[in-house]
N, C-alpha and C positions, 0 to 999 in steps of 0.2 A: 267754458272755462275749462274744463276737460283736455281740450285740444290743447291748448295755451302752456298749460304745467306739462303736458306728456312730451310740449315741444323745446320745451327751457330746459325739461329734465335730459332729455334725449341730447340735445343742442350742448349740455355741461355734461352730461356724461360721455362724449365725445372728446371735446377742449380740453376738461379736465386731467386727466391722463395723456396727455401730449403735453401739457405746462407742468406735470410733476415732472415728463419725462428730462423735460426741455431742462427745471432745474437739477436736476440728478446729475447733468453731464456738464454745469457749470465748475471751474477749479475754485478749490477752499480758496477764501479770503486769506490774505497773509496781511498779519499785524504791520502798522507802515513803521519803520527806524525809527528809533529815538531820538526826539531832538537832540542837536548839540548844541550846548551853549558856546556863545562867543569866545568868552575864554578858552574854552576845550581847543576849538577849533584852532585860536591862532599859537596856544604849545606843542598841537600839532603837528604845525607847519613850521613851527622855529626849531620841534627835532629830528623834523624829516630835513630842514637845511642846513642843519651840523651834520646828521650821518654822511647827508650829498655830497659836501663837502671833505668829509674824512674820507669818501671811497673815492671821492676824484684824486685826490694827494694819493693815494692809494694807485686808483690806475697810472696816473703818472709813474710812480717808483716803479712800480712792474714793465710798462712799456720802455722805459728808461734803459730797465736792464735786459730787457727787450731786443732792445737795438745794439747793446753792448756785445750780445751774447752772439747774435747773428752776425756783426762785424767780425769775431772772434772766428768762429767758424767759415769752411769752406761750403759751394754754391753748390753741392753735390749731398751734403748734409744736415742734418737738423738735429737736434738734443731732440730727446725727450721730455728735459724741463722748458724747453723754449715751448713747445707746446704746451706741456701746462700753464704754461704764463699766459697763449694765449688764449684756453679758456676762460682763466682767474680773470684777463681783462675783458673776455663778454661780456661774463657773470657783474663783474663790476657796472658796466656799460649799459645793462640790461634794467635792474638795479636801480641805479642813477635815472634813465629814462622812465621806467615805472614811475616812480617817484615823483618825476615833473610833472607826468600824463595825468596824476592822481587828482590834481585843483588845479 
């Protein structure tokens, strides 16, 4: 009987620390995100759609202004305002794309 208890004790003594080490290396569990109600999702989508429409209108306005500025200037010069408008156009396009990819 003693040899059996000794074998079990040795086996448990060897496997328990390894099991504890494995448990200690696991990353902590994060809480799942709270569930959003269907009405909240619809409100978010409606708001995103309205913002995308506003940004698209602004994008069109800026692109028309940029076109006019480029037509006024020569082939060898570009104004600083034109470069700033291209950056703003790029920001607006990325913002719209981000909203469209979200859902």
